[in-house]
C-alpha positions as CSV (number, residue, x, y, z in Angstrom):
1,X,-9.2,-47.7,-40.3
2,X,-5.7,-46.6,-41.0
3,X,-2.6,-45.7,-39.0
4,X,-3.2,-43.4,-36.0
5,X,-2.4,-39.8,-36.6
6,X,0.7,-39.7,-34.5
7,X,4.0,-37.9,-34.9
8,X,5.9,-41.2,-35.4
9,X,9.3,-39.6,-36.0
10,X,9.3,-37.6,-32.8
11,X,7.7,-40.2,-30.5
12,X,9.3,-40.8,-27.1
13,X,10.0,-44.0,-25.2
14,X,6.8,-43.6,-23.1
15,X,3.6,-45.5,-22.5
16,X,0.3,-44.6,-24.1
17,X,-3.0,-46.4,-24.0
18,X,-3.9,-48.4,-27.2
19,X,-7.2,-49.9,-28.3
20,X,-7.0,-53.6,-27.1
21,X,-5.2,-55.8,-24.7
22,X,-5.3,-59.5,-23.9
23,X,-6.4,-60.9,-20.5
24,X,-6.6,-64.5,-19.2
25,X,-7.3,-65.6,-15.6
26,X,-6.1,-68.7,-13.7
27,X,-8.6,-70.1,-11.2
28,X,-9.5,-73.5,-9.8
29,X,-6.3,-75.0,-11.3
30,X,-6.8,-73.9,-14.9
31,X,-6.4,-71.0,-17.3
32,X,-9.6,-69.7,-18.8
33,X,-10.1,-69.1,-22.6
34,X,-8.8,-65.5,-22.3
35,X,-9.5,-62.8,-24.9
36,X,-9.2,-59.2,-25.9
37,X,-10.7,-56.2,-24.0
38,X,-10.8,-52.5,-24.4
39,X,-10.6,-52.0,-20.7
40,X,-7.1,-50.9,-19.6
41,X,-7.9,-50.9,-15.8
42,X,-7.2,-53.6,-13.3
43,X,-9.3,-54.1,-10.1
44,X,-7.7,-56.1,-7.3
45,X,-8.2,-57.0,-3.7
46,X,-6.2,-54.9,-1.3
47,X,-4.7,-58.2,-0.2
48,X,-3.8,-59.5,-3.7
49,X,-0.6,-61.6,-3.7
50,X,1.1,-59.3,-6.1
51,X,0.7,-56.4,-3.7
52,X,1.7,-58.3,-0.6
53,X,4.5,-60.6,-1.7
54,X,5.5,-59.4,-5.2
55,X,4.5,-62.5,-7.2
56,X,4.9,-61.0,-10.7
57,X,6.8,-61.8,-13.8
58,X,6.9,-60.0,-17.1
59,X,8.4,-59.9,-20.6
60,X,9.2,-57.3,-23.2
61,X,9.4,-57.6,-27.0
62,X,8.5,-55.6,-30.1
63,X,6.5,-55.6,-33.3
64,X,7.9,-54.0,-36.4
65,X,6.7,-52.9,-39.8
66,X,9.1,-54.4,-42.2
67,X,10.5,-53.0,-45.4
68,X,7.9,-54.9,-47.5
69,X,5.0,-53.6,-45.3
70,X,4.3,-56.6,-43.1
71,X,3.8,-56.4,-39.4
72,X,6.1,-59.0,-37.6
73,X,7.2,-59.9,-34.1
74,X,10.8,-61.0,-33.2
75,X,11.2,-64.4,-31.6
76,X,8.1,-64.4,-29.2
77,X,8.5,-68.1,-28.6
78,X,11.7,-67.3,-26.6
79,X,9.8,-64.8,-24.5
80,X,7.1,-67.4,-23.9
81,X,9.8,-70.0,-22.8
82,X,11.5,-67.4,-20.5
83,X,8.2,-66.4,-18.9
84,X,7.4,-70.1,-18.3
85,X,10.7,-70.5,-16.4
86,X,10.2,-67.3,-14.5
87,X,6.7,-68.4,-13.4
88,X,8.0,-71.8,-12.1
89,X,10.7,-70.1,-10.0
90,X,8.0,-67.9,-8.3
91,X,5.6,-70.8,-7.8
92,X,3.2,-69.4,-10.4
93,X,1.3,-71.5,-12.9
94,X,3.0,-71.0,-16.3
95,X,0.9,-69.6,-19.1
96,X,1.1,-72.1,-22.0
97,X,3.8,-71.2,-24.4
98,X,1.7,-71.8,-27.5
99,X,-1.1,-69.6,-26.1
100,X,1.5,-66.9,-25.2
101,X,2.6,-66.6,-28.9
102,X,-1.0,-66.7,-30.2
103,X,-2.0,-64.0,-27.7
104,X,0.9,-61.8,-28.8
105,X,-0.1,-62.1,-32.4
106,X,-3.8,-61.4,-31.5
107,X,-3.0,-58.2,-29.5
108,X,-0.7,-56.9,-32.2
109,X,-3.2,-57.6,-35.0
110,X,-5.9,-55.9,-32.9
111,X,-3.7,-52.8,-32.6
112,X,-2.3,-52.8,-36.1
113,X,-3.1,-49.1,-36.5
114,X,-0.7,-48.4,-33.6
115,X,2.3,-50.2,-35.2
116,X,4.6,-47.4,-36.4
117,X,5.4,-47.3,-40.2
118,X,8.7,-48.6,-41.6
119,X,11.5,-46.0,-41.5
120,X,10.0,-43.9,-38.7
121,X,12.4,-45.2,-36.2
122,X,9.5,-46.2,-33.9
123,X,8.2,-49.7,-33.0
124,X,5.4,-51.3,-31.1
125,X,6.5,-52.4,-27.6
126,X,4.7,-55.5,-26.3
127,X,4.5,-56.1,-22.6
128,X,3.2,-59.6,-21.4
129,X,3.0,-59.9,-17.7
130,X,1.5,-62.1,-15.0
131,X,0.7,-61.5,-11.4
132,X,-1.0,-63.0,-8.3
133,X,-4.5,-61.7,-8.1
134,X,-6.2,-63.5,-5.2
135,X,-5.9,-62.5,-1.5
136,X,-2.9,-63.9,0.4
137,X,-2.2,-62.8,4.0
138,X,0.2,-65.6,5.0
139,X,3.5,-66.0,3.1
140,X,2.4,-68.5,0.4
141,X,1.7,-68.6,-3.3
142,X,-1.6,-67.2,-4.4
143,X,-4.4,-69.4,-5.8
144,X,-5.4,-67.1,-8.6
145,X,-3.4,-65.3,-11.3
146,X,-3.9,-63.0,-14.2
147,X,-2.0,-62.9,-17.5
148,X,-2.1,-59.8,-19.6
149,X,-0.5,-58.2,-22.6
150,X,-0.7,-54.6,-23.6
151,X,1.1,-52.8,-26.4
152,X,2.3,-49.2,-26.8
153,X,4.1,-47.4,-29.7
154,X,7.5,-46.1,-28.7
155,X,10.1,-44.0,-30.3
156,X,13.8,-45.0,-30.8
157,X,15.6,-45.5,-27.5
158,X,18.3,-43.1,-28.8
159,X,17.3,-39.8,-30.3
160,X,19.9,-38.8,-32.9
161,X,21.9,-42.0,-32.8
162,X,23.4,-44.2,-30.2
163,X,26.0,-42.2,-28.4
164,X,28.3,-44.0,-26.0
165,X,27.4,-43.8,-22.4
166,X,29.3,-43.7,-19.1
167,X,28.5,-46.3,-16.5
168,X,29.8,-47.1,-13.0
169,X,30.7,-50.2,-11.0
170,X,28.0,-50.4,-8.4
171,X,28.4,-51.0,-4.7
172,X,25.0,-52.7,-4.6
173,X,24.3,-56.3,-5.6
174,X,21.7,-57.0,-8.3
175,X,21.0,-60.7,-7.3
176,X,22.0,-63.1,-4.6
177,X,23.9,-66.4,-5.4
178,X,21.3,-69.0,-6.3
179,X,18.6,-66.3,-6.2
180,X,16.3,-64.9,-8.9
181,X,18.7,-63.0,-11.1
182,X,18.2,-65.5,-14.0
183,X,14.4,-64.9,-14.2
184,X,12.5,-61.8,-15.3
185,X,10.7,-61.0,-12.1
186,X,9.4,-57.6,-11.2
187,X,11.1,-57.8,-7.8
188,X,14.5,-57.9,-9.4
189,X,13.9,-54.5,-11.0
190,X,12.5,-53.0,-7.9
191,X,15.7,-53.9,-6.1
192,X,17.7,-52.1,-8.8
193,X,15.8,-48.8,-8.6
194,X,17.8,-47.3,-5.7
195,X,21.1,-48.2,-7.5
196,X,20.1,-46.6,-10.8
197,X,18.7,-43.5,-9.2
198,X,22.0,-43.2,-7.3
199,X,24.0,-43.7,-10.5
200,X,21.9,-41.0,-12.3
201,X,22.5,-38.5,-9.5
202,X,26.3,-39.1,-9.9
203,X,26.1,-38.5,-13.6
204,X,26.2,-42.1,-14.9
205,X,23.7,-43.8,-17.3
206,X,23.8,-47.2,-15.7
207,X,25.4,-49.5,-13.1
208,X,27.6,-52.5,-13.7
209,X,26.9,-55.1,-11.1
210,X,29.5,-57.6,-10.0
211,X,29.0,-61.1,-8.8
212,X,27.8,-60.9,-5.2
213,X,29.9,-63.7,-3.9
214,X,33.4,-62.4,-4.8
215,X,32.7,-59.0,-6.3
216,X,35.4,-59.6,-8.9
217,X,33.4,-60.7,-11.9
218,X,31.3,-58.7,-14.3
219,X,27.6,-59.8,-14.5
220,X,25.1,-57.3,-16.0
221,X,23.5,-53.9,-15.6
222,X,20.1,-53.1,-14.0
223,X,18.3,-53.7,-17.3
224,X,20.6,-55.2,-19.8
225,X,23.3,-57.8,-20.5
226,X,26.9,-56.8,-21.2
227,X,29.0,-57.6,-24.3
228,X,32.7,-56.9,-24.8
229,X,35.1,-57.1,-27.8
230,X,38.7,-58.2,-27.1
231,X,41.9,-57.1,-28.7
232,X,41.6,-59.9,-31.3
233,X,38.1,-58.8,-32.4
234,X,36.3,-61.7,-30.6
235,X,33.0,-61.1,-28.9
236,X,33.3,-61.8,-25.2
237,X,30.0,-62.6,-23.3
238,X,30.0,-62.7,-19.5
239,X,28.7,-66.0,-18.1
240,X,26.9,-66.5,-14.8
241,X,24.0,-68.4,-13.3
242,X,22.5,-65.2,-12.0
243,X,22.5,-63.3,-15.4
244,X,19.1,-62.9,-17.1
245,X,19.2,-64.9,-20.3
246,X,18.6,-62.0,-22.7
247,X,16.9,-62.9,-26.0
248,X,18.7,-60.0,-27.7
249,X,22.1,-61.2,-26.4
250,X,21.3,-64.7,-27.7
251,X,20.4,-63.3,-31.1
252,X,23.5,-61.1,-31.2
253,X,25.7,-64.1,-30.4
254,X,24.2,-66.0,-33.4
255,X,24.6,-63.0,-35.6
256,X,28.2,-62.6,-34.6
257,X,29.0,-66.2,-35.4
258,X,26.9,-66.9,-38.5
259,X,26.5,-63.5,-40.2
260,X,29.8,-61.7,-39.2
261,X,32.1,-64.7,-38.8
262,X,33.3,-63.6,-35.4
263,X,34.5,-65.9,-32.7
264,X,32.3,-65.8,-29.6
265,X,33.6,-66.6,-26.1
266,X,31.1,-67.1,-23.3
267,X,32.9,-67.2,-20.0
268,X,33.4,-65.6,-16.6
269,X,34.8,-62.1,-17.1
270,X,37.0,-60.5,-14.3
271,X,36.6,-56.8,-13.7
272,X,40.4,-56.7,-13.7
273,X,40.6,-57.7,-17.4
274,X,38.0,-55.1,-18.6
275,X,40.7,-52.5,-19.4
276,X,42.1,-54.9,-22.0
277,X,38.9,-54.9,-24.1
278,X,38.4,-52.6,-27.1
279,X,34.6,-52.2,-27.0
280,X,31.7,-52.6,-24.6
281,X,28.0,-52.6,-25.2
282,X,24.8,-53.2,-23.2
283,X,22.2,-55.2,-25.1
284,X,18.4,-55.5,-24.6
285,X,15.0,-55.2,-26.3
286,X,14.7,-51.4,-26.0
287,X,17.9,-50.2,-27.7
288,X,19.4,-53.5,-29.1
289,X,22.9,-52.2,-28.2
290,X,23.8,-49.3,-26.0
291,X,27.5,-48.5,-26.6
292,X,29.6,-47.9,-23.5
293,X,32.5,-45.4,-23.8
294,X,33.8,-45.6,-20.3
295,X,33.4,-47.3,-17.0
296,X,34.0,-45.7,-13.6
297,X,35.3,-48.1,-11.0
298,X,35.3,-46.0,-7.8
299,X,37.1,-43.1,-9.4
300,X,39.3,-45.2,-11.7
301,X,38.2,-44.6,-15.3
302,X,38.3,-47.4,-17.9
303,X,38.2,-45.8,-21.3
304,X,37.6,-48.0,-24.3
305,X,39.5,-47.3,-27.6
306,X,36.1,-47.0,-29.4
307,X,35.7,-43.7,-27.6
308,X,32.7,-41.6,-26.4
309,X,31.8,-40.2,-29.9
310,X,30.3,-43.2,-31.6
311,X,29.6,-46.9,-31.4
312,X,32.6,-49.1,-31.9
313,X,33.0,-50.9,-35.3
314,X,32.1,-54.4,-34.1
315,X,29.1,-53.3,-32.0
316,X,27.9,-51.2,-35.0
317,X,28.0,-54.2,-37.3
318,X,26.1,-56.3,-34.7
319,X,23.5,-53.6,-34.3
320,X,23.1,-53.0,-38.1
321,X,22.8,-56.7,-38.8
322,X,20.3,-57.5,-36.1
323,X,18.1,-54.5,-36.8
324,X,18.3,-55.4,-40.5
325,X,16.9,-58.8,-39.7
326,X,14.1,-57.4,-37.6
327,X,13.1,-54.8,-40.2
328,X,13.2,-57.3,-43.1
329,X,16.2,-55.8,-44.8
330,X,18.2,-58.9,-44.3
331,X,17.2,-62.6,-44.5
332,X,16.3,-63.9,-41.0
333,X,17.3,-67.3,-39.6
334,X,14.4,-69.8,-39.8
335,X,11.9,-69.2,-37.0
336,X,13.0,-65.8,-35.9
337,X,10.3,-63.7,-37.5
338,X,6.6,-64.3,-36.7
339,X,4.4,-62.6,-39.3
340,X,1.2,-61.0,-37.9
341,X,-0.2,-59.2,-40.8
């Protein structure tokens, strides 16, 4: 076998069925042995807990072909830990973290022919997820669950380079105080869909959500954390109990401090101080960093000096360094890269 005959350089960010996926089931208080299957279909009761009360959590990470030809994953142990925390919050039995990492490696290895070659700009997206599978008619946690991982090759999030985007301050709330904003639950993303569709209709790429209690502090967008650069060149990271703890953000913070020598400040960020920042970016697995050129706050435009033509200099350095680590061009911190093949 060899690499699939795909147009790697022109691949979109879309789903396609690959050869193998991993499945494990929770029943009678324990997870079974789990294993690979070629069957990409799921059969559920019409009363399954996931369909009735949205008991579902998920993760997203990638596998890469490095410069020296190895297939690697980036920090899957952190995805395992985050899914563990998400499951506990929704009264779901956490899938063991060591088994999570092992299953990721097993699925990627089984689909090695689908991992895009180095230099193509494409990667293998990995989607672990878990949901309530047994019938639940009363409002209560289900008794049975299924954990699955599928993979799909995807093209670069940005075709032709990362051009700055325009975003808007949303009138909707992403998460309630002391709610579920800090976990990766499917229900959080369902709640953001109306807001993002509305933003797209108005010509914006994304929403910026404010804290729901005072609506004065910047939190995050519908699918990414936010980073700023201040006038002194420091990286400013919004802090809140309802922000999802992004693995990409955590990695970029380390890169900023230990690779680029930047000062990082993690704190509450008021919307009123955003005009004083020089750069803004959205960070996540898909794009690493999406540069923001301007923010529309109910008709008032906040324009960043970095402009709408290209990524600002600090964000560009962060992007180049982290992707260099992922692709094997730069030495990685210990424990960041998990070699599969």
